[in-house]
Every structure is written in C-alpha cells, then in structure tokens.
N, C-alpha and C positions, 0 to 999 in steps of 0.2 A: 852293124848288126844289132841283131837283137841283145837286150842287156841281160846279167847275167841270173835276172829271177830265168833261167832258161827258156826261156821264149812266155811263158805266160803274159796275160793281157796285168798289167797297173790296179788290182782288185783296191788294194791299200793305199795308205793316204797320198796325198796329195800336195805339192808345195803350193802358196799362194799365189804365184802369178802361175801354175798349171790349172787352179781354178778358176783365175779371172779368164784365162785365157779360152776354157769351155765355156764359159758363163758370154762371155761376150761374144764367142764365135755363135753359140746356141741359139742366140739373140739375134744376130744380123741371119742364120739362117731360116728363124720363124717368123722374122718378123720383116724382112725385107723385099723391098728395100728398104732402110733405114737410116736413119741421119744418126749419126755424133751424138748427137744433143740429145736424140732420145733410147740409144741406150747408155750414157750418162742418168741420165733420169731415172730406166729400169734399174740398175745396178747402182745405183748412188755411188757411183764414184767420178773422181772431177773430171771433167770435159779431157784434160791437159793431158791426164793420164790415159783413157780413153780415146784420144787422138795419136798417142804411141802407140800402145797397143796395135790399134787398129793399119799403121803404119806399118809398121812391121808383116800384118798378113796381107798389106797392098802391094808390101815389096819381094814377098816369096810367094804372088800370085793367085794366093786364094781364094784372097778379097777384092771387088772393082768396083768404082765408086762409077755411079748410074744418074744422069740427070741431075736436076735440083729438085730441091724439098719448098714448098712454099714457105716464103720470111713472113716475119711478124715486126720486120726492120730491117737494117744492115745489108748485110752479105746474103743471098740466100744459100742453105746448107745442103752440100752435097747428099746423096746416096749412096747404100751402099748393100750391097747385097754378097753371098759367095758365088764367086767362080766356078761353075763345076766343072769347067775343066784345067782348072788347077792341078790336077791331080788323080788318081785312081787308082782302087782298092780291090781286092780281092777278098772274098769272102765263103767258107766250103764249111757245108755241113756234113759231116760222117757220121749219119745217125744208124738206127737198129736196124733200118730198111733198103735206105737209100744213099746214097750221095749225092751231094746238091753243090754245084758252083757259082758263084756270079761278081765278074768282072763290072762292080760300076765306079760312076765318078764320085768326086768327094761330096753329092749332094742323095747321094747312093740313088743315082736312077743307073739302073740296069745298060749294060753297054752291051754284055756276051752273057750266056749264060748255059749252063749243062745240068742233066739230072742225068743218071743210074740205077740202077740196084748195087745191091753192097755185095761184093764178092760173098761167097758162102766160106773163103777161103779164112787164114787164122791173117794180124793185124799186119802183119810185111806185104801182103798180098794185099790188103786195103792199103795202104801208102800207096803202094806201088800206082794202084786201080785210079785213086784220090791226087797224086801227083801228075797223073796223063791228065787228067780231066782239069787242075789247074793251067799246062801249059795248051789244051787247048780250047778253054777261055780264051788267055792271051793272044793264040795265034788266029781264033776268029774275030778280038777285040780290034785287032790292026791297030793298037797304041804305040806312044813310044815308050818303051822297057823303062828307062829312066824316070819315065811321070808317075811308076806305078809303085808307090810308098810303102806297102805293106801287104805281108798274106793272112787271113783270122781265120784259124782252123776248130769252130765248135762242135767236141766227140761226145760223142752219148758213150759213157762209162764212169767210174768213179777217179776221178783227180787223186793221184799223192803227189800237191805239189815238192814236198820234203824228198820224199825218193823220185821224185822224174818219171811218173810212172800214169796209165790210165789204163783202168778193170773193165773189162768190160763184163756185164751182169748177166749177158745169156751164155751158158754153159755149151750152148750147145753149139756153141761155135769156133771150133778150133779152139787156139790160146788165146788164153783170158785178159791176161794180163802184157801188156808190153809201155815198152818207154816212150811217151812222148816227147823227150827232150831229142830222143832219134831222129823221129816223125818231122818235127821240128829243122834238128839240123840238116835232114837229107832234104826239107824243102830250102833252108836257105840257100843248101851248096848247088841245088841244081836248078834257082832260080836270082841268086843273086839279091834278093829280096826278102827284110827282116818278115820273119815268123813269128807269128804268136799264135797263142796254144790255150782254147778257156771248153767252161763244159758246155756239152747243149743248152739245156733250160738256161743257164748263165746269160750265154750268147742272147738267148731269146729274151731276157725277161728285158736284159739293154738295147735291143731290138726295137721292141715296143717301147718302152719308153722313151727313148728317143724318136720315134719314127709314128707314129700312132696315138702314145697318149699325149694329153693336158701338158704343158712343163712347169705346172702347179704341185704335179702328186708326186710328192717325194717315198711315200711308203706305197711298193705294191707288192705282187704275185705273179709269176708265172707259172701256170700249170702244165708240164706237161705228159700230160696223160696220167698215170698213175704211178712212173719210172722217176720223177725227175722233179723238181722246183726252181726255179730262178731267182733270187730276194734279192730286190732294191729297199732299204732301208735311207728314210733321213737324203731321196737323192743318189743314194753309192750302195755299187753291186756288194753285196757281201755275201763271202766266198767260205770262210771259216777258216780254221789253223794253217787247212792243207790244203784247201780249196774243194776239199769236197762234201761241203753245206748242200743241202736242198735235195738229197735221196730224201722219199718219200716213201720208202716203200723197206721193209725189212727183211736183212740176208738172208735167211734160210727160207726154202720151198715148204708146203704143208710137213714134209716127212722129218723137215729139220727141226720141228718144234716139240720133238720127244722127249721126256727130261724135264719139261719146265710142268710148270704146276697147272698152266689153263690147260683145258683143250686147246689142240688149234684148229678147232673150229672157232673158236678164239679170238683168236691173231686172224680171220677169214680178211677185216678191210685193209689189213695189213701186210697182206703176201704181194710178191709180186703176178700182176695177173696179165703185162704185156699195155703195148702201146694201143692195142684195141680192146681191153678194159674187159680181157679174157668173152666177147662179144662173138669174135669164131666160133671157136670152141665150143661158145654153148648153144651157138645155133647146130651146129653139128649135132650135141645130144640131143638136141630137140626132133630134127630131123633123122635122125636113128630110128629114133621111137613113132617114125609115119606121121609124125604132125603136118600137116601141111602148110606150104609158107613158100610165097612168091620171091623169101631167098633162094631158092635152088636154081628157082625160074631166071631169075639173073644170073646166077652163075652156069647159066649155060645145062644144068644138068646135072651138073657133077658137085658131089661133097669138097672134092679136094680145091674146087676153083672157089668158094666160099674164101671173102672179103670181105672186109669194114665199111667198102663203098657200096658194096651189095647192099648188108644189110640195113644203110642210111638209104639207097634206093629204093626197096621193099617198104621203110616205116615210111617213107613219104608217098608212096602211092596208099595208104593205111591199110597195110599190113600187120595184126597185130603181135603176130609171134615178134618181128624186126621190132615194130612201137616196143615191145616189154624188156624187150631183150636190152634198148637203149635207154628205157626207163629207172631199171635193174641196176644196169650197169650205172648211172648220173648217181642214183641214191648212195651207189659202194662209194664212188669218187668223190660224192657232196659230202659222205663223214670223214672222208681225211681234210677235204679244205675246210669242213666246218672247225676241225680241230686247230687246223694252219691261223684260221683266222682269231680263234681263240688266242689264240698263241700272240701272232705278228699286229692284231687289229690294223693293217691295213686296208687303204680308201680303196684302192682297185684288184678285184682276182682277176688274171685273164686265161685262160681255156684255150692249151691250143696243142699239139701233136697229134690231128688230123681228129679227134674222136668234135671238132669245136664245129664240122661239116655238115652235124646231125641237126646243128641248131637250139630250135628255142624248145626239142625236145630232150636233148642234151641238158641245154641249161634249166630249163624250170626244174628238173628233176632234182638238178644239180643242188635250186635254190629250195628245193620242199625240203632235202637234208638238213642245211645250212636252218633255213628256218630254224628246225625242229631242234638240234643239234645244238649250234652254236649261243650263247649268251646274247642277250639282247641289245645289248651294248657295243660293241662289237659289231656286230650283222647288221645294225640301223646302218651302220655308215660304210657299209663297204657297198662296191659295184661289183657282179662276177658280168664276162664281156665275155664275147668271143675272139679269140686272136683277130687282129687288123692285119696281120702279116702272113697268117696264115701258115702254107706252106714255106714259104719263105725267110722266117721268124728266125729261122737260126741261120741261113749265110749272109740275111742282110745283118745281125745282128752282129756276128761276126765283122763285118764290113762297119761298121758306126764302130765296133770296139777299135778296129784299129786306124781308126778316124781320131778316135778318145786318143789314140795312144801320140797321133802325128800330133793335133793339132793343140794337147796339153803342155810339148815341146817344143812350141814355136817359139 
C-alpha cells in the first residue's frame, strides 16, 4: 500500500537510484528501440551499471529486448524498448466540472476511458462517483487486476499535505473541504491498489512534461485557466511546503477585498474568474443589453445554455462579440502569465484547462500582454504553447505520476 505520506505523489527528493531509474526508463521510452551502449552514452553512466539496471527492468517485465542494432565490430548489441503491456495504471481527473478517468498501459496508451459531469453535491458524493468510474474503466479494460500498478487522482482544489485535506475553492458546491486521505483510503480499500493524490494542475504539468514536451526542457509552467498553475523546476515538480503551491488567484471575491487600502477594482487581474475566464458571464451580460451575437444562436437561443464552447465556435466564424470576449480574457490571463514569467523565468508556458481550444485567438492576446508587461529578458526566452494533452492533461498526468512512483521504486 501507499507510503506514510498519506498517498501524495513523491514530489520531494529522490534517491540516486530512483533518479537513475527514471532517467534510464525515460530514455528507453523516448528513444526506443535503443541499445544499452546508447543509454550509457546519453546518461554518461558506465555500461556495466546500465546493464544491471536494464536487466532488472527486463526481469520485472517493464522492458523487452527487440532485434539487433548495427554493429561497428564484434557482437551486435540488442535493442531495448518499453513493454507497454508490462503493467497498467489508472489516472483520474476530479475536476471543477467533469470527472475523467483513464486506464492506460505503461506507455500511457489508453485502454479504457470514461467521462461524466461532476456531481453537484459534496465531496462524499464526488468520491463515490469517482470510485464508481474507476470500477467501470477496470471492468471495460478487461485486464488482470494484479497488473494494475497504481491509481492516481488529480483533484481540483487546494491541497494541505500536513492536514491531509483538499479544499474546493468553489463555495457554491456543498462541503468545500474534505479529506483526501479518506479518498485515498476508500480507493485502496475498494480496489486493493496503491493510490496517490495530487493537485490537478500539478498532475497536468507533469503529464505535459513527460508526454509532450522535449526531454531537455527543465523549467516550465502549466496554466490551468486562471484557477491553478503546475510548476516544474529543474525537471522536478514543485508543490511547496504543504502541497498547495501554484494557486494563481487571490482567496477573496470582489467583496472580500473590503478593508484593504486598494479599491477592489485594482485586484481585478488576481480575482478568481473561473475556468472560462469569466467569458460565459460576460457573454450573458452583453446579450442582456440586446447586443446581437452568434453565441446565442449556438446556444439554441437560450442564455442559460451559453458555454465556453459556444463562444469559441462563434469566434471561429468571425463573431465580433465572441472575438472580443476571448481577446479581453486572454489579456487578463496574460497579465498573470507575465508576472509568472518574471518570477520563474521558464522555458515553456503551457496554456490548458480548456481555454486552449480558442487557439491563436487566446494565445495571441496572452502574448500581447506578456510582451507588454514581462521583462524583455525572460519574455525573450519563453515559448507559450497550447496544451498537447488537452482535456486529458490531468488524467494522463496522474497516470504518468503513478508510473513515476512505480519506475522510481524498481
């Protein structure tokens, strides 16, 4: 079962052996089929040590030998690659609007996947729905239970590792604080599989780093709309003292700023606007004023049906209201991104959480704010790109983090 860190992913220091395990297996995953000699060259670890590590992976079924490499003399070296069917993991995204669950092989290829709307009730109801989904993906996958190496849960909310809690920042939903320790224990009790917990943006950042970003990128940020930020520093996850690092909004709503010397309007760019960056509410405000827009047409003529997807679709067809909504939202988010670029000086900033579906419209406006507000030195060195994993970022990232736990401990 999971260790005494109460099921949190091991964001902290790794041993030398754990680091070597992750490095060697990542090289095999990215470069396979690859020879032991080539792994030794890339890692600068002697061939005898590499062979010892690799033989352990082969014995445990995670790596297989495949064919022969071209020889420069003497015996032809065998090639190595990840054995995708050597095991399976489950990644779940317990998000602010949806719950998504995927069972993947150890190359993070999907075997079974489910998506449902997040229940409106408290965390107990959300927990039950999540565990039922996990059971469904296991049933659909029809894989041997003992070959499932772990379950990863990426949760929307502020994690407190010391208290063992996760707090939902959306006060409109029932109980706003619950025990992730209980959630982990319920999962392990029901499935008898090691279960780990992490913040959704942190999981997404790791998923992008491992599965879509170049191996040599060491410093990156994953921006989950305006509600969270996953941080990778020197190739490692950074989650802070208690696991809550990465919150990029202030705790109070507009009314919560009373008593501060600054008027609340001055705090606009740090107020929580939601995963849609406030575009849905602003669209409703515009339509209520009688301004015509295709957004309403794509929402079947009902203001209550307006969703981010309708705004993006209208913008793609040249609707000025939708284009302006996305542009203004991008400037707002870009203001936060500019500050984070100054603070962290990353190589890559990944934009996700659903707003990346707006494509160049949102990215260009984010860039406009960054060019205006970030210092030239860090801004000139950063790439701002859309999420490569899209809506799967959290669930795939949670699965990849489970594999990190499994591979590190080999």
